[in-house]
Biopython code that builds the backbone (N, CA, C, O; Angstrom):
import numpy as np
from Bio.PDB.StructureBuilder import StructureBuilder

atoms = [
    (1, "MET", "N", (19.354, 46.386, 5.083)),
    (1, "MET", "CA", (18.315, 45.639, 3.983)),
    (1, "MET", "C", (18.867, 44.163, 3.997)),
    (1, "MET", "O", (19.834, 43.899, 3.283)),
    (2, "PRO", "N", (18.223, 43.078, 4.874)),
    (2, "PRO", "CA", (18.591, 42.129, 5.012)),
    (2, "PRO", "C", (18.664, 41.295, 3.611)),
    (2, "PRO", "O", (17.816, 41.424, 2.728)),
    (3, "TYR", "N", (19.818, 40.398, 3.523)),
    (3, "TYR", "CA", (19.812, 39.850, 2.065)),
    (3, "TYR", "C", (18.899, 38.574, 2.090)),
    (3, "TYR", "O", (18.902, 37.752, 3.006)),
    (4, "LYS", "N", (18.173, 38.520, 1.046)),
    (4, "LYS", "CA", (17.460, 37.430, 0.803)),
    (4, "LYS", "C", (17.905, 36.249, 0.077)),
    (4, "LYS", "O", (18.314, 36.660, -1.009)),
    (5, "GLU", "N", (18.031, 34.948, 0.142)),
    (5, "GLU", "CA", (18.633, 33.836, -0.620)),
    (5, "GLU", "C", (17.413, 33.612, -1.619)),
    (5, "GLU", "O", (16.229, 33.394, -1.361)),
    (6, "LYS", "N", (18.070, 33.733, -2.843)),
    (6, "LYS", "CA", (17.123, 33.327, -3.987)),
    (6, "LYS", "C", (17.353, 31.692, -3.924)),
    (6, "LYS", "O", (18.466, 31.185, -3.781)),
    (7, "SER", "N", (16.235, 31.018, -4.043)),
    (7, "SER", "CA", (16.067, 29.717, -4.262)),
    (7, "SER", "C", (16.562, 29.181, -5.665)),
    (7, "SER", "O", (15.932, 29.517, -6.668)),
    (8, "ILE", "N", (17.703, 28.334, -5.777)),
    (8, "ILE", "CA", (17.775, 27.747, -7.022)),
    (8, "ILE", "C", (17.167, 26.702, -7.503)),
    (8, "ILE", "O", (17.032, 25.676, -6.836)),
    (9, "GLU", "N", (16.687, 26.843, -8.823)),
    (9, "GLU", "CA", (15.909, 25.519, -9.259)),
    (9, "GLU", "C", (16.613, 25.040, -10.306)),
    (9, "GLU", "O", (17.050, 25.694, -11.252)),
    (10, "LYS", "N", (16.750, 23.398, -10.032)),
    (10, "LYS", "CA", (17.606, 22.769, -10.639)),
    (10, "LYS", "C", (17.083, 22.564, -12.479)),
    (10, "LYS", "O", (15.894, 22.519, -12.794)),
    (11, "LEU", "N", (17.984, 22.484, -13.288)),
    (11, "LEU", "CA", (17.478, 22.448, -14.600)),
    (11, "LEU", "C", (17.424, 21.008, -14.964)),
    (11, "LEU", "O", (16.799, 20.786, -16.001)),
    (12, "TYR", "N", (18.011, 19.817, -14.263)),
    (12, "TYR", "CA", (17.745, 18.752, -14.662)),
    (12, "TYR", "C", (17.305, 17.733, -13.145)),
    (12, "TYR", "O", (17.501, 18.066, -11.976)),
    (13, "TYR", "N", (16.816, 16.735, -13.535)),
    (13, "TYR", "CA", (16.481, 15.801, -12.189)),
    (13, "TYR", "C", (16.725, 14.260, -12.820)),
    (13, "TYR", "O", (16.376, 13.824, -13.917)),
    (14, "SER", "N", (17.218, 13.807, -12.078)),
    (14, "SER", "CA", (18.009, 12.423, -12.116)),
    (14, "SER", "C", (16.421, 11.370, -12.273)),
    (14, "SER", "O", (15.356, 11.847, -11.881)),
    (15, "ILE", "N", (16.472, 10.251, -12.753)),
    (15, "ILE", "CA", (15.283, 9.552, -12.472)),
    (15, "ILE", "C", (14.930, 9.118, -11.269)),
    (15, "ILE", "O", (13.747, 8.869, -11.036)),
    (16, "GLY", "N", (15.769, 8.984, -10.452)),
    (16, "GLY", "CA", (15.884, 8.470, -8.937)),
    (16, "GLY", "C", (15.010, 9.747, -8.316)),
    (16, "GLY", "O", (14.004, 9.555, -7.633)),
    (17, "GLU", "N", (15.453, 10.901, -8.594)),
    (17, "GLU", "CA", (14.814, 11.996, -7.902)),
    (17, "GLU", "C", (13.174, 12.242, -8.127)),
    (17, "GLU", "O", (12.347, 12.725, -7.353)),
    (18, "VAL", "N", (13.045, 11.800, -9.281)),
    (18, "VAL", "CA", (11.635, 12.056, -9.662)),
    (18, "VAL", "C", (10.723, 11.128, -9.264)),
    (18, "VAL", "O", (9.535, 11.379, -9.056)),
    (19, "ALA", "N", (11.436, 9.667, -9.110)),
    (19, "ALA", "CA", (10.639, 8.556, -8.535)),
    (19, "ALA", "C", (10.424, 9.037, -7.451)),
    (19, "ALA", "O", (9.236, 9.057, -7.128)),
    (20, "GLN", "N", (11.319, 9.542, -6.573)),
    (20, "GLN", "CA", (11.277, 9.670, -5.163)),
    (20, "GLN", "C", (9.996, 10.575, -5.148)),
    (20, "GLN", "O", (8.929, 10.165, -4.689)),
    (21, "LYS", "N", (10.156, 11.785, -5.658)),
    (21, "LYS", "CA", (9.011, 12.903, -5.572)),
    (21, "LYS", "C", (7.674, 12.517, -5.802)),
    (21, "LYS", "O", (6.722, 13.183, -5.395)),
    (22, "PHE", "N", (7.557, 11.374, -6.497)),
    (22, "PHE", "CA", (6.224, 10.748, -6.789)),
    (22, "PHE", "C", (5.725, 9.380, -6.189)),
    (22, "PHE", "O", (4.656, 8.807, -6.399)),
    (23, "ASP", "N", (6.838, 8.986, -5.343)),
    (23, "ASP", "CA", (6.775, 7.774, -4.558)),
    (23, "ASP", "C", (6.396, 6.329, -5.622)),
    (23, "ASP", "O", (5.631, 5.427, -5.281)),
    (24, "VAL", "N", (7.008, 6.384, -6.718)),
    (24, "VAL", "CA", (6.915, 5.666, -7.645)),
    (24, "VAL", "C", (8.359, 4.905, -7.832)),
    (24, "VAL", "O", (9.405, 5.330, -7.342)),
    (25, "ASN", "N", (8.228, 3.513, -8.749)),
    (25, "ASN", "CA", (9.663, 2.934, -8.809)),
    (25, "ASN", "C", (10.177, 3.323, -9.999)),
    (25, "ASN", "O", (9.353, 3.532, -10.890)),
    (26, "VAL", "N", (11.534, 3.502, -10.292)),
    (26, "VAL", "CA", (12.098, 4.255, -11.642)),
    (26, "VAL", "C", (11.616, 3.362, -12.888)),
    (26, "VAL", "O", (11.492, 3.921, -13.978)),
    (27, "SER", "N", (11.303, 1.796, -12.743)),
    (27, "SER", "CA", (10.899, 1.076, -13.562)),
    (27, "SER", "C", (9.705, 1.667, -14.238)),
    (27, "SER", "O", (9.571, 1.678, -15.462)),
    (28, "LEU", "N", (8.788, 2.188, -13.333)),
    (28, "LEU", "CA", (7.365, 2.935, -13.803)),
    (28, "LEU", "C", (7.549, 3.860, -14.588)),
    (28, "LEU", "O", (6.800, 4.021, -15.552)),
    (29, "LEU", "N", (8.705, 4.752, -14.307)),
    (29, "LEU", "CA", (9.022, 5.961, -15.058)),
    (29, "LEU", "C", (9.515, 5.966, -16.564)),
    (29, "LEU", "O", (9.299, 6.758, -17.482)),
    (30, "ARG", "N", (10.375, 4.612, -16.476)),
    (30, "ARG", "CA", (10.902, 4.129, -17.711)),
    (30, "ARG", "C", (9.681, 3.506, -18.723)),
    (30, "ARG", "O", (9.638, 3.625, -19.947)),
    (31, "TYR", "N", (8.726, 2.823, -17.867)),
    (31, "TYR", "CA", (7.792, 2.631, -18.766)),
    (31, "TYR", "C", (6.603, 3.400, -19.356)),
    (31, "TYR", "O", (5.954, 3.091, -20.355)),
    (32, "TRP", "N", (6.435, 4.488, -18.528)),
    (32, "TRP", "CA", (5.743, 5.686, -19.031)),
    (32, "TRP", "C", (6.380, 6.478, -20.104)),
    (32, "TRP", "O", (5.675, 7.050, -20.935)),
    (33, "GLU", "N", (7.823, 6.554, -20.142)),
    (33, "GLU", "CA", (8.476, 7.137, -21.050)),
    (33, "GLU", "C", (8.226, 6.731, -22.383)),
    (33, "GLU", "O", (8.192, 7.479, -23.360)),
    (34, "LYS", "N", (8.024, 5.303, -22.369)),
    (34, "LYS", "CA", (7.748, 4.486, -23.627)),
    (34, "LYS", "C", (6.385, 4.612, -23.920)),
    (34, "LYS", "O", (6.039, 4.437, -25.089)),
    (35, "GLU", "N", (5.556, 4.881, -23.076)),
    (35, "GLU", "CA", (4.154, 4.947, -23.340)),
    (35, "GLU", "C", (3.575, 6.357, -23.971)),
    (35, "GLU", "O", (2.773, 6.503, -24.893)),
    (36, "PHE", "N", (4.177, 7.237, -23.255)),
    (36, "PHE", "CA", (3.507, 8.771, -23.461)),
    (36, "PHE", "C", (4.370, 9.595, -24.253)),
    (36, "PHE", "O", (5.475, 9.822, -23.759)),
    (37, "ASP", "N", (4.135, 10.048, -25.271)),
    (37, "ASP", "CA", (4.961, 10.918, -26.129)),
    (37, "ASP", "C", (5.618, 12.080, -25.431)),
    (37, "ASP", "O", (6.764, 12.502, -25.589)),
    (38, "ILE", "N", (4.691, 12.504, -24.645)),
    (38, "ILE", "CA", (5.217, 13.841, -24.160)),
    (38, "ILE", "C", (6.113, 13.679, -23.323)),
    (38, "ILE", "O", (6.666, 14.726, -22.988)),
    (39, "LEU", "N", (6.578, 12.498, -22.716)),
    (39, "LEU", "CA", (7.818, 12.181, -22.069)),
    (39, "LEU", "C", (9.037, 12.093, -22.567)),
    (39, "LEU", "O", (9.299, 10.969, -22.996)),
    (40, "LYS", "N", (10.038, 13.034, -22.680)),
    (40, "LYS", "CA", (11.046, 13.106, -23.524)),
    (40, "LYS", "C", (12.520, 13.316, -22.736)),
    (40, "LYS", "O", (13.308, 14.110, -23.250)),
    (41, "PRO", "N", (12.829, 12.760, -21.750)),
    (41, "PRO", "CA", (14.057, 13.207, -20.973)),
    (41, "PRO", "C", (15.177, 12.972, -21.845)),
    (41, "PRO", "O", (15.273, 12.095, -22.703)),
    (42, "LYS", "N", (15.991, 13.833, -21.536)),
    (42, "LYS", "CA", (17.437, 13.772, -22.403)),
    (42, "LYS", "C", (18.252, 12.670, -21.535)),
    (42, "LYS", "O", (17.956, 12.249, -20.417)),
    (43, "LYS", "N", (19.383, 12.306, -22.368)),
    (43, "LYS", "CA", (20.124, 11.245, -21.771)),
    (43, "LYS", "C", (21.693, 11.813, -21.794)),
    (43, "LYS", "O", (22.129, 12.405, -22.781)),
    (44, "ASN", "N", (22.350, 11.613, -20.815)),
    (44, "ASN", "CA", (23.747, 12.075, -20.973)),
    (44, "ASN", "C", (24.535, 10.799, -21.554)),
    (44, "ASN", "O", (24.099, 9.732, -21.983)),
    (45, "LYS", "N", (25.790, 11.259, -21.426)),
    (45, "LYS", "CA", (26.794, 10.264, -22.066)),
    (45, "LYS", "C", (26.751, 8.890, -21.707)),
    (45, "LYS", "O", (27.080, 8.022, -22.515)),
    (46, "LYS", "N", (26.283, 8.569, -20.286)),
    (46, "LYS", "CA", (26.273, 7.427, -19.814)),
    (46, "LYS", "C", (24.793, 6.632, -20.157)),
    (46, "LYS", "O", (24.536, 5.442, -19.975)),
    (47, "GLY", "N", (23.895, 7.721, -20.727)),
    (47, "GLY", "CA", (22.582, 7.150, -20.709)),
    (47, "GLY", "C", (21.536, 7.183, -19.652)),
    (47, "GLY", "O", (20.461, 6.584, -19.623)),
    (48, "ASN", "N", (22.085, 8.037, -18.754)),
    (48, "ASN", "CA", (21.052, 8.201, -17.669)),
    (48, "ASN", "C", (20.145, 9.505, -17.793)),
    (48, "ASN", "O", (20.519, 10.653, -18.034)),
    (49, "ARG", "N", (18.979, 9.075, -17.587)),
    (49, "ARG", "CA", (17.997, 9.997, -17.862)),
    (49, "ARG", "C", (17.893, 11.243, -17.135)),
    (49, "ARG", "O", (17.915, 11.217, -15.905)),
    (50, "LEU", "N", (17.756, 12.586, -17.913)),
    (50, "LEU", "CA", (17.673, 13.721, -17.188)),
    (50, "LEU", "C", (16.394, 14.221, -17.242)),
    (50, "LEU", "O", (15.938, 14.297, -18.382)),
    (51, "PHE", "N", (15.676, 14.586, -16.342)),
    (51, "PHE", "CA", (14.424, 15.134, -16.426)),
    (51, "PHE", "C", (14.345, 16.565, -16.432)),
    (51, "PHE", "O", (15.084, 17.081, -15.594)),
    (52, "THR", "N", (13.638, 17.401, -17.162)),
    (52, "THR", "CA", (13.415, 18.650, -17.067)),
    (52, "THR", "C", (12.419, 19.122, -16.248)),
    (52, "THR", "O", (11.727, 18.298, -15.651)),
    (53, "LYS", "N", (12.199, 20.415, -16.097)),
    (53, "LYS", "CA", (10.965, 20.848, -15.417)),
    (53, "LYS", "C", (9.645, 20.440, -15.928)),
    (53, "LYS", "O", (8.733, 19.915, -15.289)),
    (54, "VAL", "N", (9.683, 20.809, -17.369)),
    (54, "VAL", "CA", (8.881, 20.446, -17.947)),
    (54, "VAL", "C", (8.102, 18.863, -18.189)),
    (54, "VAL", "O", (6.886, 18.681, -18.238)),
    (55, "ASP", "N", (9.133, 17.855, -18.314)),
    (55, "ASP", "CA", (9.164, 16.432, -17.971)),
    (55, "ASP", "C", (8.379, 16.164, -16.581)),
    (55, "ASP", "O", (7.407, 15.412, -16.509)),
    (56, "VAL", "N", (8.905, 16.853, -15.522)),
    (56, "VAL", "CA", (8.354, 16.618, -14.324)),
    (56, "VAL", "C", (6.940, 16.851, -14.145)),
    (56, "VAL", "O", (6.171, 16.112, -13.531)),
    (57, "GLU", "N", (6.630, 18.021, -14.775)),
    (57, "GLU", "CA", (5.060, 18.440, -14.886)),
    (57, "GLU", "C", (4.353, 17.510, -15.616)),
    (57, "GLU", "O", (3.258, 17.101, -15.229)),
    (58, "ASN", "N", (4.833, 17.166, -16.554)),
    (58, "ASN", "CA", (4.170, 16.069, -17.739)),
    (58, "ASN", "C", (3.818, 14.892, -16.739)),
    (58, "ASN", "O", (2.652, 14.539, -16.561)),
    (59, "ILE", "N", (4.967, 14.269, -16.057)),
    (59, "ILE", "CA", (4.643, 13.306, -15.353)),
    (59, "ILE", "C", (3.737, 13.404, -14.103)),
    (59, "ILE", "O", (3.154, 12.362, -13.805)),
    (60, "GLU", "N", (3.534, 14.448, -13.355)),
    (60, "GLU", "CA", (2.504, 14.847, -12.567)),
    (60, "GLU", "C", (1.123, 14.743, -13.196)),
    (60, "GLU", "O", (0.150, 14.333, -12.563)),
    (61, "VAL", "N", (1.080, 15.110, -14.400)),
    (61, "VAL", "CA", (-0.353, 15.077, -14.926)),
    (61, "VAL", "C", (-0.730, 13.771, -15.346)),
    (61, "VAL", "O", (-1.920, 13.460, -15.381)),
    (62, "ILE", "N", (0.340, 12.830, -15.728)),
    (62, "ILE", "CA", (0.081, 11.488, -16.071)),
    (62, "ILE", "C", (-0.355, 10.615, -14.548)),
    (62, "ILE", "O", (-1.330, 9.879, -14.397)),
    (63, "TYR", "N", (0.717, 10.975, -13.512)),
    (63, "TYR", "CA", (0.420, 10.322, -12.211)),
    (63, "TYR", "C", (-1.118, 10.710, -11.752)),
    (63, "TYR", "O", (-1.880, 9.836, -11.340)),
    (64, "HIS", "N", (-1.490, 12.031, -11.855)),
    (64, "HIS", "CA", (-2.831, 12.601, -11.496)),
    (64, "HIS", "C", (-3.794, 11.446, -12.150)),
    (64, "HIS", "O", (-4.501, 10.733, -11.438)),
    (65, "LEU", "N", (-3.748, 11.331, -13.604)),
    (65, "LEU", "CA", (-4.579, 10.961, -14.312)),
    (65, "LEU", "C", (-4.714, 9.300, -14.009)),
    (65, "LEU", "O", (-5.787, 8.702, -13.919)),
    (66, "VAL", "N", (-3.584, 8.795, -13.894)),
    (66, "VAL", "CA", (-3.413, 7.151, -13.780)),
    (66, "VAL", "C", (-3.486, 6.751, -12.344)),
    (66, "VAL", "O", (-4.164, 5.755, -12.091)),
    (67, "LYS", "N", (-2.831, 7.437, -11.267)),
    (67, "LYS", "CA", (-2.906, 6.887, -9.914)),
    (67, "LYS", "C", (-3.980, 7.700, -9.012)),
    (67, "LYS", "O", (-4.284, 7.220, -7.920)),
    (68, "GLU", "N", (-4.455, 8.696, -9.360)),
    (68, "GLU", "CA", (-5.223, 9.320, -8.428)),
    (68, "GLU", "C", (-6.517, 9.294, -9.072)),
    (68, "GLU", "O", (-7.478, 9.244, -8.304)),
    (69, "ARG", "N", (-6.775, 9.318, -10.421)),
    (69, "ARG", "CA", (-8.074, 9.367, -10.810)),
    (69, "ARG", "C", (-8.602, 8.035, -11.500)),
    (69, "ARG", "O", (-9.734, 7.787, -11.916)),
    (70, "GLY", "N", (-7.435, 7.234, -11.500)),
    (70, "GLY", "CA", (-7.687, 5.626, -11.861)),
    (70, "GLY", "C", (-7.895, 5.410, -13.353)),
    (70, "GLY", "O", (-8.504, 4.372, -13.609)),
    (71, "PHE", "N", (-7.493, 6.224, -14.503)),
    (71, "PHE", "CA", (-7.680, 6.013, -15.779)),
    (71, "PHE", "C", (-6.556, 4.834, -15.990)),
    (71, "PHE", "O", (-5.597, 4.578, -15.262)),
    (72, "THR", "N", (-6.938, 4.240, -17.123)),
    (72, "THR", "CA", (-5.948, 3.284, -17.834)),
    (72, "THR", "C", (-4.927, 3.924, -18.528)),
    (72, "THR", "O", (-4.941, 5.149, -18.648)),
    (73, "LEU", "N", (-4.022, 3.218, -19.010)),
    (73, "LEU", "CA", (-2.890, 4.277, -19.746)),
    (73, "LEU", "C", (-3.648, 4.712, -21.177)),
    (73, "LEU", "O", (-3.594, 5.851, -21.641)),
    (74, "GLU", "N", (-4.301, 3.689, -21.734)),
    (74, "GLU", "CA", (-4.871, 4.220, -22.933)),
    (74, "GLU", "C", (-6.076, 5.335, -22.475)),
    (74, "GLU", "O", (-6.434, 6.046, -23.414)),
    (75, "GLY", "N", (-6.572, 5.526, -21.528)),
    (75, "GLY", "CA", (-7.419, 6.402, -21.261)),
    (75, "GLY", "C", (-6.647, 7.931, -20.986)),
    (75, "GLY", "O", (-7.072, 9.024, -21.361)),
    (76, "ALA", "N", (-5.672, 7.720, -20.393)),
    (76, "ALA", "CA", (-4.616, 8.967, -19.935)),
    (76, "ALA", "C", (-4.116, 9.199, -21.319)),
    (76, "ALA", "O", (-4.096, 10.406, -21.557)),
    (77, "LYS", "N", (-3.739, 8.529, -22.234)),
    (77, "LYS", "CA", (-3.137, 8.976, -23.535)),
    (77, "LYS", "C", (-4.067, 9.663, -24.150)),
    (77, "LYS", "O", (-3.625, 10.697, -24.651)),
    (78, "LYS", "N", (-5.689, 9.404, -24.372)),
    (78, "LYS", "CA", (-6.584, 9.801, -25.194)),
    (78, "LYS", "C", (-6.939, 11.163, -24.472)),
    (78, "LYS", "O", (-7.072, 12.208, -25.108)),
    (79, "LYS", "N", (-7.101, 11.069, -22.945)),
    (79, "LYS", "CA", (-7.389, 12.563, -22.351)),
    (79, "LYS", "C", (-6.224, 13.643, -22.610)),
    (79, "LYS", "O", (-6.511, 14.794, -22.940)),
    (80, "LEU", "N", (-5.236, 13.325, -22.486)),
    (80, "LEU", "CA", (-3.820, 14.355, -22.889)),
    (80, "LEU", "C", (-4.024, 14.719, -24.255)),
    (80, "LEU", "O", (-3.986, 15.907, -24.577)),
    (81, "SER", "N", (-4.252, 13.756, -25.142)),
    (81, "SER", "CA", (-4.470, 14.144, -26.499)),
    (81, "SER", "C", (-5.441, 15.210, -26.868)),
    (81, "SER", "O", (-5.243, 16.234, -27.521)),
    (82, "GLU", "N", (-6.535, 14.759, -26.313)),
    (82, "GLU", "CA", (-7.920, 15.402, -26.416)),
    (82, "GLU", "C", (-7.646, 17.085, -26.013)),
    (82, "GLU", "O", (-7.681, 18.101, -26.706)),
    (83, "ASN", "N", (-7.368, 16.857, -24.589)),
    (83, "ASN", "CA", (-7.350, 18.289, -23.899)),
    (83, "ASN", "C", (-6.431, 18.433, -22.755)),
    (83, "ASN", "O", (-6.917, 18.519, -21.628)),
    (84, "LYS", "N", (-5.316, 18.464, -22.904)),
    (84, "LYS", "CA", (-4.332, 18.429, -21.869)),
    (84, "LYS", "C", (-4.511, 19.673, -20.932)),
    (84, "LYS", "O", (-4.464, 19.526, -19.711)),
    (85, "SER", "N", (-4.728, 20.972, -21.546)),
    (85, "SER", "CA", (-4.738, 22.112, -20.361)),
    (85, "SER", "C", (-6.029, 21.894, -19.786)),
    (85, "SER", "O", (-6.017, 22.303, -18.625)),
    (86, "ASP", "N", (-7.146, 21.416, -20.117)),
    (86, "ASP", "CA", (-8.250, 21.042, -19.125)),
    (86, "ASP", "C", (-7.772, 20.369, -17.992)),
    (86, "ASP", "O", (-7.860, 20.828, -16.854)),
    (87, "THR", "N", (-7.134, 19.009, -18.356)),
    (87, "THR", "CA", (-6.538, 18.136, -17.409)),
    (87, "THR", "C", (-5.693, 18.787, -16.380)),
    (87, "THR", "O", (-5.884, 18.567, -15.184)),
    (88, "VAL", "N", (-4.722, 19.617, -16.828)),
    (88, "VAL", "CA", (-3.805, 20.530, -16.019)),
    (88, "VAL", "C", (-4.587, 21.409, -15.083)),
    (88, "VAL", "O", (-4.261, 21.484, -13.898)),
    (89, "GLU", "N", (-5.468, 21.984, -15.506)),
    (89, "GLU", "CA", (-6.258, 22.984, -14.852)),
    (89, "GLU", "C", (-6.918, 22.017, -13.655)),
    (89, "GLU", "O", (-6.623, 22.209, -12.475)),
    (90, "ASN", "N", (-7.650, 21.178, -13.985)),
    (90, "ASN", "CA", (-8.373, 20.281, -12.816)),
    (90, "ASN", "C", (-7.373, 19.616, -11.982)),
    (90, "ASN", "O", (-7.755, 19.304, -10.854)),
    (91, "MET", "N", (-6.176, 19.339, -12.308)),
    (91, "MET", "CA", (-5.261, 18.871, -11.299)),
    (91, "MET", "C", (-4.837, 19.811, -10.351)),
    (91, "MET", "O", (-4.674, 19.486, -9.174)),
    (92, "GLU", "N", (-4.599, 21.211, -10.857)),
    (92, "GLU", "CA", (-4.114, 22.263, -10.011)),
    (92, "GLU", "C", (-5.195, 22.457, -9.094)),
    (92, "GLU", "O", (-4.897, 22.539, -7.903)),
    (93, "ILE", "N", (-6.509, 22.554, -9.462)),
    (93, "ILE", "CA", (-7.946, 22.599, -8.630)),
    (93, "ILE", "C", (-7.794, 21.647, -7.475)),
    (93, "ILE", "O", (-7.783, 22.008, -6.298)),
    (94, "VAL", "N", (-7.680, 20.457, -7.876)),
    (94, "VAL", "CA", (-7.514, 19.353, -6.885)),
    (94, "VAL", "C", (-6.589, 19.575, -5.777)),
    (94, "VAL", "O", (-6.823, 19.542, -4.569)),
    (95, "ASN", "N", (-5.352, 19.839, -6.482)),
    (95, "ASN", "CA", (-4.083, 20.068, -5.413)),
    (95, "ASN", "C", (-4.300, 21.243, -4.428)),
    (95, "ASN", "O", (-3.868, 21.190, -3.277)),
    (96, "ARG", "N", (-4.957, 22.269, -4.897)),
    (96, "ARG", "CA", (-5.211, 23.310, -4.166)),
    (96, "ARG", "C", (-6.324, 23.106, -2.821)),
    (96, "ARG", "O", (-6.326, 23.647, -1.715)),
    (97, "LEU", "N", (-7.253, 22.085, -3.433)),
    (97, "LEU", "CA", (-8.325, 21.860, -2.602)),
    (97, "LEU", "C", (-7.633, 20.774, -1.470)),
    (97, "LEU", "O", (-8.033, 20.730, -0.307)),
    (98, "LYS", "N", (-6.911, 20.206, -1.814)),
    (98, "LYS", "CA", (-6.267, 19.209, -0.904)),
    (98, "LYS", "C", (-5.241, 20.301, 0.139)),
    (98, "LYS", "O", (-5.044, 20.009, 1.318)),
    (99, "LYS", "N", (-4.791, 21.264, -0.348)),
    (99, "LYS", "CA", (-4.058, 22.006, 0.750)),
    (99, "LYS", "C", (-5.140, 22.695, 1.722)),
    (99, "LYS", "O", (-4.895, 22.866, 2.916)),
    (100, "ILE", "N", (-6.147, 23.012, 1.227)),
    (100, "ILE", "CA", (-7.167, 23.613, 2.102)),
    (100, "ILE", "C", (-7.614, 22.792, 2.903)),
    (100, "ILE", "O", (-7.814, 23.221, 4.040)),
    (101, "LYS", "N", (-7.900, 21.484, 2.650)),
    (101, "LYS", "CA", (-8.450, 20.661, 3.436)),
    (101, "LYS", "C", (-7.422, 20.200, 4.513)),
    (101, "LYS", "O", (-7.813, 19.939, 5.651)),
    (102, "GLU", "N", (-6.176, 20.103, 4.179)),
    (102, "GLU", "CA", (-5.116, 20.077, 5.322)),
    (102, "GLU", "C", (-4.981, 21.057, 6.024)),
    (102, "GLU", "O", (-4.666, 20.850, 7.196)),
    (103, "PHE", "N", (-5.127, 22.143, 5.667)),
    (103, "PHE", "CA", (-5.046, 23.478, 6.415)),
    (103, "PHE", "C", (-6.067, 23.631, 7.273)),
    (103, "PHE", "O", (-5.834, 24.219, 8.329)),
    (104, "LEU", "N", (-7.440, 23.123, 6.989)),
    (104, "LEU", "CA", (-8.775, 23.308, 7.765)),
    (104, "LEU", "C", (-8.650, 22.007, 8.906)),
    (104, "LEU", "O", (-8.927, 22.116, 10.100)),
    (105, "LEU", "N", (-8.186, 20.821, 8.260)),
    (105, "LEU", "CA", (-7.916, 19.433, 9.461)),
    (105, "LEU", "C", (-6.891, 20.095, 10.593)),
    (105, "LEU", "O", (-7.089, 19.929, 11.796)),
    (106, "ASN", "N", (-5.756, 20.877, 10.063)),
    (106, "ASN", "CA", (-4.911, 21.278, 11.142)),
    (106, "ASN", "C", (-5.652, 22.366, 12.051)),
    (106, "ASN", "O", (-5.537, 22.274, 13.273)),
    (107, "LEU", "N", (-6.335, 23.293, 11.539)),
    (107, "LEU", "CA", (-6.938, 24.394, 12.404)),
    (107, "LEU", "C", (-8.039, 23.770, 13.199)),
    (107, "LEU", "O", (-8.269, 24.228, 14.319)),
    (108, "SER", "N", (-8.685, 22.852, 12.772)),
    (108, "SER", "CA", (-9.697, 22.204, 13.601)),
    (108, "SER", "C", (-9.131, 21.606, 14.807)),
    (108, "SER", "O", (-9.580, 21.848, 15.927)),
    (109, "SER", "N", (-8.023, 20.727, 14.553)),
    (109, "SER", "CA", (-7.347, 19.988, 15.376)),
    (109, "SER", "C", (-6.528, 21.067, 16.568)),
    (109, "SER", "O", (-6.098, 20.587, 17.617)),
    (110, "GLU", "N", (-6.407, 22.328, 16.298)),
    (110, "GLU", "CA", (-5.824, 22.973, 17.134)),
    (110, "GLU", "C", (-6.950, 23.930, 18.135)),
    (110, "GLU", "O", (-6.690, 24.519, 19.185)),
    (111, "LEU", "N", (-7.936, 23.865, 17.584)),
    (111, "LEU", "CA", (-9.264, 24.451, 18.481)),
    (111, "LEU", "C", (-9.638, 23.534, 19.634)),
    (111, "LEU", "O", (-10.578, 23.824, 20.374)),
]
sb = StructureBuilder()
sb.init_structure("model")
sb.init_model(0)
sb.init_chain("A")
sb.init_seg("    ")
for serial, (resi, resn, name, xyz) in enumerate(atoms, 1):
    if name == "N":
        sb.init_residue(resn, " ", resi, " ")
    sb.init_atom(name, np.array(xyz, "f"), 0.0, 1.0, " ", f" {name:<3s}", serial, name[0])
structure = sb.get_structure()
């Protein structure tokens, strides 16, 4: 039976890694941390921010609302306080639809 390598998921991500993932400046993430109560990265002894998977998921929701849907920061805060789960569900649907669109475009270019 062949050995299957398990993917190891990181416990913490640096602010640089998170900024790169979302293609934003680290200063924007620091600003969002001040603006949104749901962002609470841990800080090490040097004061470097360490983002958990939950922090990254919350940033993804904020990014979706502000950058993709065009919400103001106040509008995004209100939306998250009213119904975060609905927002997360909508974001996941949009992401799945984007993947389907990409697949179909690739498929049509191969025909």
